[in-house]
N, C-alpha and C positions, 0 to 999 in steps of 0.2 A: 328554199333557194338561197336564203341568207343565213343558213345554219352555221356557216363557218365563222360568222361574226361573234358568236357566243362560245366558240371553241377556244379555251385558254391556250391550248397547244399552238394554235395558229398565231395568236398574239405574242406568245413567247418566242416563236420562230421569227416573227417579224421584228421584234425588238432586238433579238440576238443578231440577226442578219444585218439589220440597219447599223448597229454599232460596229460590226465587223467591216461593213462597206465603208463607213466613215474612217475607220482606222486604215484600211487599205487605200483610201483616197488621200491620205496625208501626203504621200510622195507625189501624187498628181498635183495637188495644190502647190507644193513647194516648187516643183518644176515650172508650173504656170507662172508663179510669182517671180521666179528668177528670169526666165526667158522673156517674159513680157516687159520686164524692167528695162530692157535695152531699147524699147520703142519710145517715141515721144510721149510725154505725160498724157496728152489727150487721147492717145490710141491704146494705152495700156488697159483700162477697164474693158473696152470693147474686145480686145484680144482675149482677156480672161473669160469674159462671158461666152464668146464664141467657142473657146476651148472646152468649157464645161458643158455647153449645149451639145457639142460634138461627142463628148464623153457619155452624156445621157443617151443620145441617139444610138451610139454604138452599143451600149450596154443593153438597151431595150431591144434593138435589132438582134443582137446575139442571143438574148433570152428567148426571143421568138423562134430561134432556130436551134433549140436544145439538142435535137437529134444530131444535127451537124456539129455542134459544139462537142458533144460527147465523142463523136467520131474523130475529132482532132487529137484525142489522146491515144488512138490506136496506132501501133507501130507501122511505119511505112517502109522502113529498111533498117538494117543493123550494121554497125561498124565495130569490128573486133568483138562481137558478141554483145554490143551495147545497142539496144533497140532505140530508134529515133522516131518520134512522132512529129506531126505538124506543130503541136503545142510546144515541143522542145525547140523546134527551129525558130518559132516566133518569139518565145521567151528569150532564147539565146541571142537572137539578133537584137531584140529590144534592150537586153542587158548590156550588150556591147555598145549600142548606141548611147545608152545612159552613161557608161564609163567614158566614152569619147567626149560627150557633151560636158560631163562634170569636169573632166581633165582640161578641156578647152576653156571652159568658163573660169576655172581656177587660175589657169595660165593668164587669161585676160585680166583677171582681178589683180594678180601680182604685177604683170607688166604695165597695167594701167597707171599705177603710181609713178613709174618712171616716165611714161608717156606724158603724163600731166606736167611733170617737172620740165620736160623737154619741149612742151608746147605742141606735141603731135596730136593728131586726131584720134578720137575714140573708135572702137570697133562699132561697125554699123550693122543693124539688123533691119531688113525690110519687113513690112507688115505681113506680106504673103509668106515670106521665109519663116517667120515666127509661127504662123498658123500651120504650115506644113510640118514643122518640128513637133508642134503640139499634137497634130493629128497622128503622127507616127507613134508617139508615146501613149496617146489615148487608146490606140488599138491594142498595145501591149498591156496596159493597165486594165483595160476593159476585159480582155480575154482572161487575165488572172482573176479579176473580180467576179466575172460570170461563172467561171468554173468553180470557184468557191461557193457561190450562191447555189448552183445546181447541186453541189454536194451536201448542202446544209438544209435545203428546203424542198418540199415535194410539190408545192402549189405555185404555179406560174404567177398569179396575181400577187402573192406574197413577195416573190422575188422582185417583181417589177416595182411594187410599192416601196420595198427596202432601198432599191437603187435610186428611185426618184427622191425619196426623203434624204438620202445621203448626198445626192448631188445638190439639192436645195441648200442643205447645211454648208456644203463646200462653197456654193456661190456666196453665201453670207460671210463665210470665213475668208474668202479669197482676197478681198480688198484690205482688211486689217492685216492679214498675213503678209501681203506684198508690201504694205507701208512699213511694217515693222522690220522686215528684211532689208528694205531699201535704206532705212534710217541707221541701221547698225551693220557695218561691213563685216565685223567678226561673226555675227549671226549668219550673214550671207555665206561666209566661208564654211561655217559648220553645216549649213543647209546643202551646199555643194558637195561636201564630204559625205553627207547622208545619201545624196543621189548616187555617189560612187559605191557606197555600201549596198544600196538597193540594186544597182546594176550588177554588182558581183553576185548578189544572192539570186538574181534572175538567171545568170549564166550557170551558177551552181545547180539551180533547180532544173535547168534544161539538161544538165549532165546527170540528173537524178540524185544529186546531193542536196537534200532539202535543208535549208537554214531557217528555223522558225523566225518569222518577222518580229516576234516579241523581243528577241535578243537585240535586233537592230533598233527598234523603237526605244528600248530601254537605254541603249548606248547613246543615242542622239538626245534623248530626254535628259540623261545625266549630264552630258556635255553642255546642253543648252542651260541647264540649271546652274552649273558652275559659271558659265559665261554671264548669265543674268546677275549672279551674285557679284562678279567682277565689275559689271556695269554699275551696280548700286554703290560699290565701294569707290569707284572712280568718280561718280557723281557727288558723293559725300565729300571726297577730298577736294574736288573742284569748288564746291560750295564753301567749304571751310577755308580754302585758300583765297 
């Protein structure tokens, strides 16, 4: 009954899929950190926890409906010879939403400086409004994550275990990530730019133009590294001055 526990292929599959789920969850954590940051301090941790719990519930529910998930990739109609599936529609809509949110938040960050100088009020987010936005993106990220899991593993328990481990790690990382982004406005701007890139890649994926996520993660990692070096230099100059 427990022969699978001694199968090295199962463990290799679990490790590989867990790492992939963590990588795919980076954009989820960044979006959670940014959007929850507009709530009062005491509500932010709760919003992030609810968001990640919803992400876990959606992923497990989708994994329990593998047949239905696979059917989402089947074409439902075609436009000018281009076949469109429900997966394409969901990813495309989610990508457009990410582009809209990223642009809107960047606009707010830029305009916020002028608003502070003029003494006007900040942009207001309600707790329920934040949860709704998180739920929308959770659905898109979950679909992408689950389709990847189905394509890489053959055993449902392995897929569920990988998703659960990844979400737990994301829960641990969410608070430090949110605090770091909140302390450093330039990092926040880079994170918002990253969400724009992810949104564009989802739209491209919906149009069957696949952009490897590795390129996006490398670009943002390089930009973050440069900015962290700039932060270190600025800190040294401030200390020396």
